[in-house]
Structure formats: C-alpha cells, structure tokens
N, C-alpha and C positions, 0 to 999 in steps of 0.2 A: 049337350055341349054348351047350352046357354046358362048352365049352373056353375057355381064355383068349383074349383079343383082343389083337392086336399093333398097336403104333404105331411106325413107323419115323421117328425124329427127335425130338429133345428141345428144339426151339425153342419159342417162346411159344405158337404155335398147336398144335403137337404135344402140349404139356403140357395145353393147354386141352381138346383132344379126349380125351386120356387120362383126365382128371378126369371128364369126362362119361361116358365108357365105364365107368369104375370104379363108377358107381352101379348097374350091372347085370351086371358081369362082372369077373373078374380081368384085369389088363392087363400085358402085357410091352412095355417100351419098348426099342427098339434105339438105342443110342448108342455111338460109338466111344471116347469120352473116359472114362478111368477115373475122373477126378474127378467127372464127372456120375453115373456108376454108383454111386460111393460115397455121394454126397449123397442120391440117390434111395433107395438100399437101406438106408443106415444112419441118415440124418437125416430121410428122408421129406420132402424139400424140394428145390426147384431154382428158379432165377430169382426168388427171393423168394416162391415159392408153396408152401404146404403141400400135401402129397399124402397120400391115404389109403394105408394099409399094403398094400392089395391091388394097388398099382402097383409092379412090380419091373423094374429095368433090367438089360439084358444086352447083350453085344457079339457074341454068337454067333448069326448069322443062321440057321444050320442048325437050331439048337435052337428058335429062335423060330418058324420055318416049320413044324417038325414038331409044335410044341405048339399052334399056332393055325390055324384054318381061315379066319379073317377078319383081313385085314391092312390097316391104314391108313398108307400112306406119306405123310409130310408133311415132305419135305426140299426144299431149294432146287432149282429147275429145272436149274441148272448141274451138279448132282451126281446128279440123279434117275436118269439112264440108268445111271450107274455102280452105284448101289445096286440097280437092277433086275438088272443083270448079275451082281452078287454073290449075289443071292437066287434067281436063276433055276434053279440046279440043285436047289433044295429045294422049289420050289412047282410045282403042276400044276393040272389041270382041276377038282380038288376044292376049290381055294381061291377065296375072294372077295377081290379087292383094290379098295379104295375110297380113292382118293388125295385129298389136300387141298392140292395144290401149284398155285398160281395163276401159271402161267408157260407158256412154250413151249420146244421144243427144235428143233434143226436138225441134220440129218445132215451129215457132211463131204462136200463136193462132190468127186466122183471124176472128172468130166469136164465139159467146157464145155457139154454138152447138157442137163445136169441143172438144173432151175429151182429157185428158192427155194420156190415153191409146192409142188413135188414133194418137197422135202426137209424142209419145216416140219412139225412134229408136235406134237400135244397130248400131255399126260402119259398119257392112256389109250392113245393110239397107241404110245407108248414101251413101256408095259407089255406090250401084245400083240406088239410087235415083238421084245422081249427075253425074254419068258417064254412058257410054254405055258398060262398062266391065261386062261380064257375069260370068266369072270364078273367084269367090270371096271366100275367106276363112279367117280364123283367127288363130293365135297362142296364146295359153293360157296355164297356169299351174304354178307350184311353181318355178318361174324363177327369183329369187333374183339375180340381175345383178352382184353384187360384188362376190358372190360365183362362178358364172359361169366364170367370168373373172379370178378368182383365180385358175381355172382348176378343180373345184370340180364337181363330177358327178351330173347330173340333168336330168329332163325329161319334156316334154311338149306335148300338143295335138295340132295337126293341124286339124281344123274342116272345113268342106265344104259340100255343097250338091253335089259337083262334085268330083268324085274319082280322076280325073287327077290332081286336085288342091292338094289333100292330098298327092298323089304320088310325085308331084314336091316339096312340102314342106318337105316331108321326105327325098328325095334325096339331097336337098340342105342343110338341117340343121343337119341331123343325123351324129354323129361322135362317137368316142370311149368314150367320156365323156357325150354325150348328146343323150338321147333316145327319139324318136318322135313317139307318138301314133297317130292314125287316128280316126276321128269321123265324122259322117254325121249329128249329132245334133248340128248344128252351133248356133242355138238360145240358147239352154241350156248352151253351152260352153261360149258364150259371156255374158249371164246374170250371170253365175257363176263368171267370171272374174271381172265384174263390182261390184256386190253386196258384194263380200268378202271384198272389201276395207272399207265398212261401219263397218263391224264386226271388222276389224283390228283396226280401230280408237277406238272402244270401248275396245278392248284388250289392247291397249296402255294406255288408261285411267286407267284401272285396275292396270296395272303394275306401273304406275306413282303414284298411291295411295297405293302401297305396298301390294296388294293382290297377293296370290300365285297361284299355279297350279290348286288347286281345283276350284277356281272361273274362271280361264282361261278355263278349260275344260268344265265347265257348259256353259260359254259364247259361245264357239265354237260349242257345241252341239246344243244349242238353236238357235244360229245364222244360222247353217245349215238348221234348220227347217224353218226359215224365208226365206232363199234363195229359198227353194223348194216351199213355199207358193207363193212367188212372181213369180217364174218361171211358175208354173202351171196356175196362173192367166193370164199370157201372152201367153199361149199355148205350153210351153215346158214340156217335161216329167221330171221325177225326176232323170233319169239315169245319165245325165251329171254331176249333183251335187254330185254324189257319186264317181266320178272318179278323175283323176289327176287334171283336170281343176277346179273341185269343192272342195271337202274336202281336196285334196292335196294342192291346192293353199291357201285355207282358213287356214290350219294349219301353213303353212310357213309364211304367212303375219301376222298372229296373234301372232307369237312367236319370231320375229326377229327384232332387231334394224336396220337391213338393209332394212326393209320395210318402205317406206315413210309414209304410212297411220298409221302404228303402232307407228312410231316415232312422228307423229303429235299428236296423242292421248296422248302419254306419256308426251311430252313436255307441252301440254295444262294442263295436270293434275299436272305437276310440277310448274305451275304458269306462264308460258310464254303466251304472247298474241297471238291470232290467226294471226294477221298481221305480227308480228315478225317471227313466224314460217314459214309462207308462203314466206316471203321475204328472208329467209335464206335456202331454200330447193328447190328441183325440185317440179314440179306440184304434188299436193296431190289430186289425182283423186277422192278419197272417199268423199271429201267435196261437190263437184258438184253432184256426184251420190246421196248423201244423200238428197239433196234438191229435186232432180227429183223423187226419190223413195217415199219420203214423200208426194209429190203431188199425186202420183198414189195411195198410201195407203189411203189418205183422200178420194179420189174420189171413190175407189172401196170398201172401208170399210174393208181393209185387217188387219188381226191380226198380226202386226209387232211391238211388244212392244220395242224391243231393238232399232230398227230404230227410232221409235217415240221418245223415250227418249233421244237418242244421238242427234237427230235433235234439241231438246229443249236445250241441252247443247251447241251445236255449234252455233246455230242461235238465241236462245232466252235468253241466259244468265242463264239458269238453272244450278245449281251447280252439280258437279260430285257426291258429297256425297248424294245429294237428288236423283240423277238419280239411283245410286246403291240401295238406300233404296227402291225406287219405284219399281225397277225390282225384288227385293227380295220378295216383297209383292204380286206380281201377281200370282194368283192361277195357278199352272202348269196344262197344258192339259194332258189328258191321252196319253200315247205313242202309244196305239193301234190305228190302222187306220192312221198311220203316213203318208202314201202315198195316 
C-alpha cells in the first residue's frame, strides 16, 4: 500500500478514479497518446479537469506494472483484452487488478459447436484468461464521472471473490464523499454494469421523443427484469441487480444527460446519425453490449423484448416510433414469481 497505484486509461471515468486514488496514494496513469502524457505531466490537467501533481502519466506498461501492486484498468471493452495481453508479461499473483469497465467481451468462434454463452466473458474473466493475476475485482455503481469530479456524494461497489481485494478497494477509494460497499457476487455486479447501458440507450430514446417520467419508470422497471433474466441465464443470482451496482446504476444512467449511453439514445431520437454521435463522444459501451446480448438472447431464447427492439433500432433501421408501439403491445408477464 506504500507503492503507487496504477490506472490504465485516461478517459473521463479513468481520470475520476485517478483523482480519488490520489487522495491516498501516488498514481500512475497509462495512456498511449503523447499529447495526454504531456498535458497530465506538464500542465496537470486533462479533459478540462485539474489534476493533483502526484498523478503522473506514462506509456510504459512494464514500468507501471513493476511500480504498482494495485492496478485499475478502465479502458473500453473492445480494447480491454488487448491491454491485458500487453501487460500480461509484467504482472503476476502478487498483483491486484480491479477493473472499472462496464462491458462484455466475446472470444472468436473457432468452430460451429461453440456457443455464444461459452464464448461470452466479463472483464474479470478476460483478466484471468489473459494474465496470471489471481486477485481480481471490479468497481461498479452509479458513478457519473462529472458529478464525482464536482465533489458530489456518490457510492460504488467493489466486487471480488477475494475479501482482500474488496478491502484494498475500499481502503484506496473510500473518502468523505465516496462510500464503497463490498460484494462477493462479482458476476452479478459485472453483468449489472454492462446490461444497464442497453436500458439507458432506450431511456434516452424515450426522452428524445418527448416521453415523461411514467414511461421512464416503466422502462426502468421492465429493464431491471431483463437484467435479472440475463443474469440468471449466466449463473448469477438476482441479489446484485437489486443493489447499488444494479438498480442504483440503472436509475442514474437512465435519467442523466451525463450518461453517454442515455445521451446516445437521446441524440439518436432527435435525428442525429449513429456515426456522428460516436465520432463526437467517448465510447458508448451499450452499443457493443447490445450486439453481444442480442446474440445470446437469440441462442438461448431469452424473453428480452426491450433489448430485442432496441437492437432493431440501432442495427436494423427500425424506427423509434415503431419500437415504442411494439413494446406497448407486448402482453405484460405476471409479477408473481419475479425471481
């Protein structure tokens, strides 16, 4: 704990985590871009955010891994495996890796007998698949970066199968404005963090079309049901979905313009093209997750009507008006036996 802590990634959430860690430790940030390294090291600022001087940027993963025992990877899910492959030669069982990436990964299908369920991985599974690190965890919850950077109170969950990972995460991240819960249900927490982005896209679409809180609340409620259905199909219990990382994060990302996924859906509903939105914002994780979950839904025959229809809007040119009409005509299931 007397060594620096590493953050892999210099996006908005990575910078947010780095600033919180800097209250208790020196921080090394990994970023490939020299302009980001120069701004952080020389100007002590990035993305319009002032940084303390004990945050230093570097592009040398070997140096970072040898200097730090605790590493927080916060990079897009599409590049997460590649980053783990790069750092793998320099990390081992003595390291702690606690990721903050809310997405899923899928291995390349090598034969027709491999199913999507067998190939789909959470980020913690990617870490253990690509490295020899044993003590793996994740951080999730209603963590809108802008609010945390503005000093507003917030909370998160550090989840891991190992209590020492939870304890380290709590010790490094907890402060007067940021409360950290612990959970051993890492699968449920990771699936919650990934799936809620799909529902947030749908929530943004509703807002962009002028719908109010009645429709938003219905969407969040039915979206939570879909999250639990997916989680149970992959072996998770329902408990994580009812906590801070589940319903807590779902509400935050479905109601705030500070959520990239919500903003994506809203801008799409207001007439912007998907390409223009993606080119003018940070990575929208929900788009990739939507494609992966739809594959799984098709394969397993899961009842995920919101996911199915939002997939048709984003990838198949289905209009949002038709999507809303379609969802309103689906016979509601009985709430009894929800779990």
